[in-house]
C-alpha positions as semicolon CSV with decimal commas, in nm:
position;residue;x (nm);y (nm);z (nm)
1;M;-0,530;-12,549;11,847
2;K;-0,539;-12,820;11,584
3;R;-0,292;-12,633;11,361
4;A;-0,043;-12,540;11,630
5;W;0,208;-12,786;11,480
6;I;0,243;-12,582;11,157
7;P;0,468;-12,304;11,296
8;V;0,673;-12,565;11,481
9;F;0,717;-12,761;11,158
10;V;0,814;-12,450;10,961
11;L;1,069;-12,337;11,219
12;T;1,216;-12,687;11,244
13;A;1,246;-12,707;10,865
14;L;1,419;-12,368;10,853
15;V;1,666;-12,472;11,124
16;L;1,741;-12,811;10,967
17;F;1,739;-12,689;10,606
18;P;1,835;-12,319;10,599
19;E;1,853;-12,313;10,218
20;V;1,473;-12,358;10,210
21;G;1,433;-11,995;10,317
22;H;1,629;-11,883;10,009
23;A;1,475;-12,116;9,754
24;C;1,402;-11,852;9,491
25;A;1,710;-11,652;9,399
26;V;1,509;-11,411;9,182
27;C;1,232;-11,335;9,431
28;F;1,473;-11,251;9,711
29;D;1,747;-11,089;9,504
30;A;1,893;-10,773;9,650
31;S;1,929;-10,621;9,303
32;D;1,641;-10,386;9,229
33;E;1,684;-10,438;8,855
34;N;1,636;-10,815;8,883
35;R;1,331;-10,771;9,105
36;K;1,170;-10,531;8,856
37;A;1,241;-10,770;8,569
38;F;1,087;-11,056;8,765
39;L;0,773;-10,855;8,843
40;A;0,740;-10,736;8,482
41;T;0,773;-11,092;8,353
42;T;0,519;-11,213;8,608
43;A;0,269;-10,946;8,501
44;F;0,325;-11,024;8,132
45;L;0,280;-11,398;8,177
46;S;-0,030;-11,342;8,390
47;L;-0,196;-11,110;8,139
48;L;-0,096;-11,301;7,824
49;P;-0,354;-11,582;7,859
50;L;-0,627;-11,331;7,943
51;G;-0,539;-11,133;7,631
52;M;-0,542;-11,446;7,419
53;V;-0,885;-11,551;7,546
54;G;-1,018;-11,198;7,500
55;G;-0,875;-11,179;7,148
56;A;-1,027;-11,514;7,056
57;G;-1,363;-11,397;7,193
58;L;-1,349;-11,078;6,986
59;W;-1,257;-11,276;6,675
60;V;-1,548;-11,519;6,727
61;R;-1,785;-11,225;6,778
62;K;-1,661;-11,052;6,462
63;R;-1,683;-11,371;6,258
64;S;-2,033;-11,442;6,389
65;N;-2,148;-11,093;6,286
66;E;-1,997;-11,145;5,938
67;I;-2,181;-11,476;5,898
68;D;-2,508;-11,317;6,015
69;R;-2,465;-11,038;5,758
70;E;-2,392;-11,289;5,479
71;M;-2,699;-11,493;5,570
72;A;-2,917;-11,180;5,577
73;E;-2,788;-11,077;5,234
74;R;-2,867;-11,424;5,095
75;E;-3,220;-11,411;5,234
76;V;-3,276;-11,069;5,076
77;G;-3,139;-11,199;4,745
78;E;-3,364;-11,506;4,753
79;Q;-3,675;-11,300;4,825
80;E;-3,624;-11,083;4,517
């Protein structure tokens, strides 16, 4: 019961400011082509940071393995 004012507020806002319901022209566009482009862009921009973090992690792992190999080769060379 405490949140019963939320639907009343939303309906009042939509009646007083009808343009609020159509705030995003791309999201609610009737053109199927625009909607597909919007969804593709959203997916790309969502996956891009994940790919960058994953790529950086793989690079750090590869570089760490290279450094470990170099250190092992030095230790073998010093023992001889």
